[in-house]
C-alpha positions as CSV (number, residue, x, y, z in Angstrom):
1,X,-81.4,54.7,101.8
2,X,-82.7,53.3,105.1
3,X,-79.3,52.2,106.3
4,X,-77.8,55.7,106.4
5,X,-78.6,57.9,109.3
6,X,-77.9,61.6,110.0
7,X,-74.2,62.2,111.0
8,X,-73.0,58.9,109.5
9,X,-69.7,58.6,107.7
10,X,-70.4,56.8,104.4
11,X,-67.9,55.2,102.0
12,X,-69.1,54.7,98.4
13,X,-67.1,52.2,96.4
14,X,-67.4,52.2,92.6
15,X,-65.6,51.0,89.5
16,X,-65.8,52.2,85.9
17,X,-68.8,54.4,86.7
18,X,-69.6,57.6,84.9
19,X,-69.0,60.8,86.8
20,X,-72.5,62.0,86.2
21,X,-73.8,58.8,87.9
22,X,-71.6,59.3,90.9
23,X,-72.8,62.9,91.2
24,X,-76.4,61.9,91.0
25,X,-76.0,59.3,93.8
26,X,-74.3,61.7,96.1
27,X,-76.9,64.4,95.5
28,X,-79.6,61.9,96.2
29,X,-78.0,60.9,99.5
30,X,-77.2,64.5,100.6
31,X,-80.7,64.9,102.1
32,X,-79.7,62.4,104.8
33,X,-77.1,64.9,106.2
34,X,-74.3,62.4,106.2
35,X,-70.6,62.7,105.2
36,X,-69.7,60.8,102.0
37,X,-66.3,59.6,100.6
38,X,-65.9,58.0,97.2
39,X,-63.3,55.3,96.4
40,X,-62.4,53.3,93.3
41,X,-62.4,49.6,94.2
42,X,-59.1,49.2,92.3
43,X,-57.4,51.9,94.3
44,X,-58.6,51.1,97.8
45,X,-56.2,49.5,100.3
46,X,-56.0,48.8,104.0
47,X,-53.8,51.9,104.4
48,X,-55.9,54.2,102.3
49,X,-58.2,55.1,105.2
50,X,-57.9,54.7,109.0
51,X,-59.5,51.6,110.5
52,X,-63.0,51.9,112.0
53,X,-63.7,55.1,110.0
54,X,-67.1,54.5,108.4
55,X,-70.6,53.7,109.7
56,X,-71.8,52.5,106.3
57,X,-70.1,51.2,103.2
58,X,-72.1,51.2,99.9
59,X,-70.4,49.1,97.2
60,X,-71.2,48.5,93.6
61,X,-74.4,50.6,93.6
62,X,-73.4,52.4,90.4
63,X,-73.5,51.1,86.8
64,X,-71.9,49.2,85.3
65,X,-71.8,47.3,88.7
66,X,-68.3,45.8,88.0
67,X,-66.8,45.8,91.5
68,X,-65.3,42.5,92.3
69,X,-66.1,41.5,95.9
70,X,-63.2,39.1,96.5
71,X,-61.8,38.2,99.9
72,X,-59.2,40.9,99.8
73,X,-61.8,43.7,99.3
74,X,-64.2,42.3,101.9
75,X,-61.3,42.1,104.4
76,X,-60.6,45.8,103.8
77,X,-64.3,46.6,104.2
78,X,-64.5,44.9,107.6
79,X,-61.5,46.9,108.8
80,X,-62.7,50.2,107.6
81,X,-66.1,49.8,109.2
82,X,-66.8,50.9,112.8
83,X,-68.0,48.2,115.2
84,X,-71.6,47.4,114.3
85,X,-71.2,49.3,111.0
86,X,-73.1,48.1,108.0
87,X,-72.0,47.0,104.5
88,X,-74.6,47.3,101.8
89,X,-73.5,45.9,98.4
90,X,-75.0,44.8,95.1
91,X,-73.7,41.6,93.5
92,X,-75.2,38.8,91.4
93,X,-72.9,36.2,93.0
94,X,-73.6,34.2,96.1
95,X,-71.5,36.1,98.7
96,X,-73.1,34.8,102.0
97,X,-70.3,32.4,102.9
98,X,-67.6,34.9,101.8
99,X,-69.0,37.6,103.9
100,X,-69.2,35.4,107.0
101,X,-65.7,34.0,106.5
102,X,-64.3,37.6,106.3
103,X,-65.8,38.5,109.7
104,X,-69.3,39.8,108.9
105,X,-72.3,38.9,111.0
106,X,-76.1,39.1,110.4
107,X,-75.7,38.5,106.7
108,X,-78.9,38.7,104.7
109,X,-79.7,39.0,101.0
110,X,-82.6,41.1,99.9
111,X,-84.4,41.4,96.6
112,X,-82.4,42.8,93.7
113,X,-79.1,41.0,94.7
114,X,-78.6,43.4,97.6
115,X,-76.5,42.0,100.5
116,X,-76.6,43.6,104.0
117,X,-74.0,42.6,106.5
118,X,-72.7,44.0,109.8
119,X,-69.3,44.2,111.5
120,X,-69.3,42.6,115.0
121,X,-69.8,44.9,118.0
122,X,-66.1,44.6,118.8
123,X,-63.0,45.7,116.9
124,X,-61.2,43.2,114.7
125,X,-58.2,41.8,116.5
126,X,-59.3,43.2,119.9
127,X,-58.3,41.4,123.0
128,X,-59.9,40.9,126.4
129,X,-58.3,39.6,129.6
130,X,-60.0,36.7,131.5
131,X,-60.1,37.1,135.2
132,X,-59.8,33.7,136.7
133,X,-60.2,33.2,140.4
134,X,-57.4,31.6,142.5
135,X,-59.7,28.8,143.4
136,X,-59.9,26.0,140.7
137,X,-63.2,26.3,138.9
138,X,-65.5,23.4,138.1
139,X,-66.7,23.9,134.6
140,X,-70.4,23.6,133.8
141,X,-72.3,23.7,130.5
142,X,-74.9,26.3,131.7
143,X,-75.2,29.9,132.7
144,X,-73.0,29.5,135.8
145,X,-69.8,29.3,133.6
146,X,-69.3,33.1,134.1
147,X,-69.4,32.8,137.8
148,X,-66.9,29.9,137.7
149,X,-64.5,32.0,135.7
150,X,-64.6,34.9,138.2
151,X,-64.2,32.6,141.1
152,X,-67.6,33.6,142.6
153,X,-68.9,30.0,142.8
154,X,-69.6,27.7,145.7
155,X,-68.6,24.5,144.0
156,X,-65.9,22.6,145.7
157,X,-62.9,21.2,143.8
158,X,-62.1,17.5,144.1
159,X,-58.7,16.5,145.5
160,X,-57.2,14.0,143.1
161,X,-55.6,12.1,146.0
162,X,-59.1,11.4,147.4
163,X,-59.9,9.4,144.3
164,X,-57.4,6.7,145.2
165,X,-57.8,4.2,148.0
166,X,-55.1,2.1,149.8
167,X,-55.5,-0.8,147.3
168,X,-54.8,1.6,144.4
169,X,-51.6,2.7,146.0
170,X,-50.2,-0.9,146.5
171,X,-47.5,-2.0,144.1
172,X,-48.5,-5.1,142.2
173,X,-46.6,-8.3,142.6
174,X,-43.9,-8.6,139.9
175,X,-44.9,-12.2,139.3
176,X,-48.5,-11.3,138.7
177,X,-47.4,-9.1,135.8
178,X,-45.6,-11.9,133.9
179,X,-47.2,-12.7,130.6
180,X,-46.6,-15.3,128.0
181,X,-44.1,-14.4,125.3
182,X,-46.2,-16.1,122.6
183,X,-49.7,-14.8,123.5
184,X,-48.5,-11.5,124.9
185,X,-51.1,-11.9,127.6
186,X,-51.3,-13.5,131.0
187,X,-52.5,-16.7,129.3
188,X,-50.3,-19.7,128.7
189,X,-49.9,-21.0,125.2
190,X,-50.6,-24.6,124.2
191,X,-47.0,-25.7,124.5
192,X,-46.1,-23.7,127.6
193,X,-42.7,-24.5,129.0
194,X,-42.0,-21.3,130.9
195,X,-43.9,-22.3,134.0
196,X,-46.8,-19.8,133.4
197,X,-49.3,-22.6,132.9
198,X,-48.4,-24.1,136.3
199,X,-48.4,-20.7,137.9
200,X,-51.9,-20.0,136.6
201,X,-53.1,-23.3,138.0
202,X,-51.5,-22.6,141.3
203,X,-48.8,-25.1,140.8
204,X,-45.0,-24.6,141.3
205,X,-42.6,-25.8,138.7
206,X,-39.6,-27.2,140.6
207,X,-36.1,-27.0,139.3
208,X,-34.7,-30.4,138.3
209,X,-32.6,-32.3,140.8
210,X,-29.2,-33.8,140.1
211,X,-29.0,-37.5,139.7
212,X,-25.2,-37.8,139.8
213,X,-24.5,-35.2,142.5
214,X,-21.7,-33.6,140.5
215,X,-23.5,-30.8,138.8
216,X,-22.0,-28.2,141.1
217,X,-18.5,-29.0,139.9
218,X,-19.0,-27.5,136.4
219,X,-19.5,-28.7,132.8
220,X,-16.6,-31.1,132.9
221,X,-18.4,-33.2,135.5
222,X,-22.0,-32.8,134.1
223,X,-23.8,-35.3,131.9
224,X,-24.9,-34.3,128.3
225,X,-28.5,-33.8,129.4
226,X,-27.7,-31.9,132.6
227,X,-29.9,-28.8,133.0
228,X,-27.0,-26.9,134.5
229,X,-24.8,-27.2,131.4
230,X,-23.4,-23.8,130.4
231,X,-23.7,-22.4,133.9
232,X,-20.6,-21.7,136.2
233,X,-19.7,-24.0,139.0
234,X,-21.4,-23.4,142.4
235,X,-21.1,-24.5,146.0
236,X,-22.9,-27.6,147.1
237,X,-26.4,-26.8,148.4
238,X,-26.2,-23.3,146.9
239,X,-29.6,-22.2,145.3
240,X,-29.1,-21.8,141.6
241,X,-31.7,-20.1,139.4
242,X,-32.3,-22.0,136.2
243,X,-33.7,-20.5,133.0
244,X,-37.0,-22.4,132.9
245,X,-38.1,-20.7,129.7
246,X,-36.3,-23.5,127.8
247,X,-37.4,-27.1,127.6
248,X,-35.6,-29.4,130.0
């Protein structure tokens, strides 16, 4: 077995195998001078062995080759293996995707339905702190990203205030923001009566002037077509704002 080296801790996983077959496999592998542990696939659990115990796991090498390599078993294998440890198993099913999804890397399939996969060089669930410099980093999609993270870069950050000029800081005229209630845009509709059409043409829509001179006295003195009807009385000469959104 080329994957087992002297001094390795090896786990052999079997199911429904004859005791004589198990003994023959162990005797065959003893010449490698490694330590071997046998485990029935139906009995193995995450707590049956400490994590990161084995350098190599051999699974389903013994007849009748009935070990079911489901996600639960593969997840146990990746926890029991040491970082960079190898899983060598026999299975007629396509397990490449399942092995990768359960955390294995460098997955290959050899002749005879033999899969070889490795545990990553780091422990499952391990954490690493990121040292970010006090100076804001400018991210780049090249090999200088690491320098940016550590703060050892010479790139200057951009002050957001420098992106705005004086014109950007001016408040817009409220009248310039007025839009047509029909079009929803600063574009007058065909029957515009709100004064937007005149405004866009640079014209000013003037408020109507009283023909009788009594409009300021109130509705009792106003004619039927008076544009001030409904408004309270006001002083003569006082500027009164009319609702020009309605037709006059």
